[in-house]
N, C-alpha and C positions, 0 to 999 in steps of 0.2 A: 226061166233059165235059158238064155240063148246059147250058152256054151261056145261063144266066139262067132256065131253065125251073124252075118250082117242083115240088117232089116232095111226095108225101103225108107227113103227119106220122107218125112211128113211135110205137109204144106208149111207149117210154122217153121220147121227146121230149114226149109228151102228159103223162106223169106229172110230168116236170120243170116243164113250163109250169104245171100245176095247183098244184104246190108253190109256185112263185114267185108265182102269183096269190093264193094263200092268205096268203103272207107279206106281200104288198102290201096286203091288206085291213087288217091290223092295224098297218101301218107308221105311225109318228107323222109322217113327212115326206111322206106321200102327198099329192100335189097342190101341194107347195111346191117352188120351184126350189132346186136344190142350190147351195151356196156355191161360188164359183169358187176354185180352188186356183191361186194365182199361183206361178210358178216363178221362182227367182232365177237365170235362165239367159238369156244372150243370145249367139247365135253371133257370133264375131268373125272378122275377116279373117285373122288369123294362124293360127287353128285350121284354116281352109280350106287355107291354104298348107302347114301341117304335114301335113295329110292327103294331100296330093299325093305326099309322099315315101314312102308306104306305111306299114307297121307301124313303130311307134317302137321304139327300142332295148330298152326294158323289156318290150315285147310280145314281141319276138324272143327275149329272154333267158328269159322265162317259158315260151315254147314249147320252148326248148332244155332247160330244167329238166324239164318234163313229159315230153318225149321221152326224156330220159336215164333218168328214173324208170321209164318203161314198159319201156325196154330192160333195165334192171336186174331188173325184175320177171320178164320173160320168161326171162332168163338164170338167175335164182335158181330159178324154177319148174322149169326143165330140170335144173339141178344137184340140186335136192331130189328130183326123180323118179328120177334116176340113182342118187343115194345110197340111196334107198329100195329100189331093185332090187338094189344091192350088199349092203346090210346087212339081214339078216332080224330081228335082235334089236332091239326098241324102244330099250333103253338105249344100245346101241352107236350106233344111228342118231341119237338125241338128242345124244349127246356129239359125234359127228362133225359134226352139223349146227350145233351151237353153235360149234364150232371154225371151221367154214367161215364162219359169219356174222362171227365176230370177225376173221377174216383178209380178208374181202371189202373191196375198195378202192372208195371213192366219191370219189376226189380231184377228178376233173373236174367232176362235178355239184355237189360241195360248194363248189368254187371259184365256180361260177355262183351258188349260193345265197348265198354270202357277199357277192358283188358285188350281188346283188339286194337283200339286206337293207341294205346300205350306201347304195345309190344310188336305190332305187325311189322314196322320198318326193319327192326333188327332180325326178327325171325325169318322174314322173307328176303333178307339181304337187299332191301330196296335201295336203289342208287340215289345219290343226291344230284339235284340240279344246281350247278354252280351259279347260274344267273339269278335264281330266286332264293338260293340257300335253303331250299326245302326239298323234301323227297319228291322224286319224279311222279307225275300223274300216271295213273293206270287207266288205259283206254280213255284218256282225256278227263278223267275224274280223280278227285282226291281219294286217297285210301281211307280217310276218316269217315266214320259212320256217325250219323246223328242219333242220339238217344231217342227212344220212343216215348211219346207223351200224348196228351189230349189233342194237341195240334196234329200229330201224326194220324190219330183216329179220325178227326174231323176232315182232314184232307182226303182220306180214302173213303170215308163213310159220312157224307154231309148230313146235317140235321134236317133232312127233307123226308117227310113221311111218305110222299108219293113214290119216291125211289126205294124206300124201305119196305113198303107194303107188299105182301106176297101176292103173286099173280095167279 
């Protein structure tokens, strides 16, 4: 806790400062005020009232989806490790792992994903992109989530005994 006391400049901070100063020397906007970036946002009273209720339904559902995915990952990792201990031959392991992946059930989380894909745009008041006539992308990605299946398992946990074998 420095409590406002200044500390000496480190060598790395000095190098960073020197690089920034060199960049500023050749900057075409040096000495001119930057243009103000106006935001199309005004807090409204109903947003404050909604915030009092805690996380919205779509937020709770996304958390439930992420928690379920993590739970499945942990269970799959344990099952894969156990299968690698039981089966020494790589071909037998690969066949057994693919069969396990094909029979793994994601009913609960896939139902949440289906509800998310159907309701999220309205619940989150997602804006429309007039050019594409679709909802806007969130951080460059679609809001839609893919249901979990055997392909999801094999993408994360390939049927490779060497990678699955305990160390």
